[in-house]
N, C-alpha and C positions, 0 to 999 in steps of 0.2 A: 150207677158205677159206669164208669168205659174204661174199654182195652184200646190203647192206641199203638199202633208200630208206626213208628217215622223214619223212615226213608233208611230202611237199614239194610247194610253191605256187609256180606263175609266171604273172607276166599282165603282156601287152605293151601299155601305154595301159589303154586300158578292156578289154583283150578279155583275158577267164582262162585262160590255157592248161591250166594243171596245178591242180588244189584240194585238199592236203592228200593225195597220194596217197603210199599206203606200200607193199610188198613186200617180201620177202627170198628170195631163193635159195643155198638150202645147197648143201653140197659134193656132186657126184653127182648134182643134181637138173638137167633141162632143162624150161627154164620156157618157155612160150609167152606173150608180152606181145602182146592182139591188141584190136583196136578200130577203129570206122568212121574214116575218113581225114578228120580234124582232130582228131581225138580227146587229142590231145596225144602218142601213143607216142613219135615220134621226139625231140621235147624231152625225154620222158623220158629216153632215152638218152644224147642231148647232155649232159644235166646229170650222168649218171654219168660220161661221159668228162671232165667237166670243159671243157666247151666253150660252157655256159651257165648262167650263175649264177643259181639259183634264189632268190626272195624270200623262202622260208624253209622250213625242212626241212634236212637233210643226205643225204647218201650217203655210206655206211661200204663199206670193202673189207678185209675182215679186221680190223675195230676202226679201220679208217685212212680219212680222205678222200684221195679218187684222188692231188690235188695234193701229198702228203705221203709218199708212196710212191715210195721210193728204185727208180728203173728201172721204171718202172712198168708198161713193156711185158712184161717176165718175168713180171708179175704179172694182168695183166688184157689181153686181145685184143679187140679193135674189128673190126667192118665196118661203116661207117654210111656211107661215099660212094665205091662201085668207081671213080665218074667224077674222082675227086679228083689222079689220078695224070698226070705228065709223058707226054703221048702220042708224045713224040719219043724217050724211054728205054725200054731193053730190058725186058723182064719180069726177066732175071737183074740190070741195074742198077737195076732198083726194089726189089724185094726184099732186095740187096746193102745199100743206102743206109740201109734200115729196121733192117738187120741191124746195122750198122754204129754207128747211132744207139744199139741197145741193148747194143752192147758184146761181139755174140756171132761164134762164128767162122765163117769163111767154109761151113763142112763144115754148117753149119745152113740155109744159103739152099737148098743142093743136097736135102736133106731134107725141106723143107717142098714145094719143087717138086713133088719125087716122090710126095709125099703127096696133093698136090690135083691130081696129073696132067699137071703143064706138064715135066714133065724134058725133052719131046723139042722143046720151042719158045722157049728160055730167049733167045735171040737175036729172037726177035720184036719189032718193036716194039708199046707197050701201045696206039697208036691204031689199030691194025690187028687188034686182038683183038676175037672178036665181045664181044657183052655177059656169055654165060655164062665164056670165058675171064678177063673183066676179075674178075668175081667167084670166080673161083678163086683169080686172083693174090692179091685182097685178102685171101682167106681165108688164103692161105700168110702174108703178113703178120701177118694176126692170131694166125697159131700159132705164130710165130715163137720166142719167146721162151718155148715150151711152158706157157701160162697157167694159172692155175688156176681164174681166171672167162674167159668169154669171152660178148660181148655183138653181136648179130649181127643188123642191121636187113635184113630182106628177102634173106637169104643164098642162097635160090631162085631169083630173078630171071633170068632169062634162060638157066637149065638146064633141058636137055631132061628125056626120063623116065629116061635112065639117069644122069642128073646127077643127078636130084633122090633117086635110089635112094641113091646114093652118099654124097651129103650125109647123108642118114639114117642109115647103116651110121656115117660116118664119127662125128658127133653123140650117137649113142647108144654110141660108143666110147669117146668122151672123158667121157662123164656116168659110163659104168662105170667110168672110172679116176679118177674121182675131181673134175672138173672142173664146176662150176656154169655151166650154160651159158643163157643166155636171149636166146630168139627170138622176133623182131618178123615176124608174115606175115602174108598174105592169105589164104592157101592154108591152110584151115582143116582141111579132109579130110586133107590130108599131117601136118598139125600134131597131128590127134590119133592118128597111127597112133606117134609116137614119143616125143610129151611126157610127161612126168610131172607137170606141172601148168599150169594155163591162169589165169590173169589176165587177166580184160576191162575195156577202159577205155572211157568214154564220156565224152563233153564235159567232160573234165579230171579226172575221179573215176573213182576203180576202183570198179565194179557187180558182180564176182565175183571169187571167186577158190576155185578148186575141183582138189581133185587126180583125176587121170585114173588110170584102171583099165581100160589097156589088157586087154580079153579077158576081165575080171571079170564076173560076175554082177551084177545091178543092184541095187543097195540098197532100191530102190524096190519097194512092192507096188500092182498097180491094181485098185483097186475101182470097182464101177458098180452101177446097180441103175436099178429103175422110178420113183424118185424121188431124183433127185439134191441136191435142196436138203435132205431130211432125214438123207442120207447126211453133207452137210456138217455138217449141224448135229452131228452125233456125231462127228467129225472134231473141230471146233472144241471142245465140250466136253470130250476127253480131252485136247486140247491137242496132237493129232498136226500134224508138218509135213506139210503137203498142196500139190499145184497141181491144178487143173483143167485137162482136155485129154483129148485124144482118142487111145487105141491102136487100132492098123491091125487088131486081130480083136476086138475087144469095143466101141468106138462110144464116146461120153462118157462120162466118169468122172472119178476123182479118182487122181494119182499120191502115194501116202504113205510117210512113210519110217518104215515099222513092219512087223513081219513078219504074215504073211498069217492066223496064231493072231491074235496082238494085237488087229488089226481084226475079224476074225469075232466074237470075244468082245466086243467091243464094241458091234458091230452088232446082235449076238443078246441082249444084256444092254437093248437098247432096243428090241427087235420091230422094227428096220430090216431089211425084204427088202433083200438082193444079189441079183444073178445072176450076176455076174463078181468073183473074188476070187482072185488068181495074182501071180506076177512082172512086172513093168514092164518093159517094153523099153527098153534103155539108152538115156540120151538121149546124142545126138550134140554136140560141141563146138559144130556150126552150129546146131541146135536153141537150145540156152544161149545163144549168143550173139543169136539173134535175140527170145530172149526178154528180154533185159536191155538192149539197146543202143535207141537212138533211132531210132522209127519212117523220120523224115523223113531219116535217112542211111544206113538199113541195105541198102536193094535195091542202092543205088551204089557201097558198098562191096565187098559179098559179089563183085558181079558187077566190082570194078573190074578194069583191065588194071594191073597193077602196073608203077613202073616211069616215072610220067608225071611225075614230081619233085614232086608234092602234098606241103603238110606233111600227115603222119601221126604 
């Protein structure tokens, strides 16, 4: 099962919310979908769910639009708004109603409540639940149909440290079983520990789409020397992909997507002196985010207290 977002654009009046957004999420992949507040993340997820009609482009799930799926809850699970449930109903009633709509057996209700850790509070009213418990209940509904695609908007909102650990293990296990998982979150340091891919949105456009290699050796080499301008001339002449920056142990220089041998030979052939040449430190997701998103939104987004109800 594969989720494909193809060239989606959406405007509200003169405000362009999404502009030619494209990405895909394959079976067995956990994809982080991140960006500053107002960048269009939630709008994208609503387009995927068929709640917002795009001006252009399309979303396909296993090659079909969401609206064309028979019993779509068996194919795609969504967690978009944990506050949308009736506060006067119990946890079991709320999940059971969703199961009835999907034509599922009542035994499935007990199974998901156990899976999300709510088996001990089935009679508690939704209005009496903490934010973290409402998140778990909403996740239970998303998991009811054993979907092959899971789309989650801020699933960690309200969870404590133990809950965060549980959520990561759950999503990782689902990915390992072949579920395609899209997670939108502001918790970049947490995302980095379990996602396979990170797509960054800024002002309605995809500005980065990178594979995450947790624990892997960096593909980049760091080079520095007494004359950085001369080093950069060589990198440009050789067509080496590079970025200027600092390394904690070496100071200013360049991160280059080439091996140390290739860079060293290029510098030696042009008689350019270097004083540091070695593996670059791995780039964190937060550093990549900071490098590609708009400065006027960046600080507020990283420090944002999630759950304030703003469009994201």
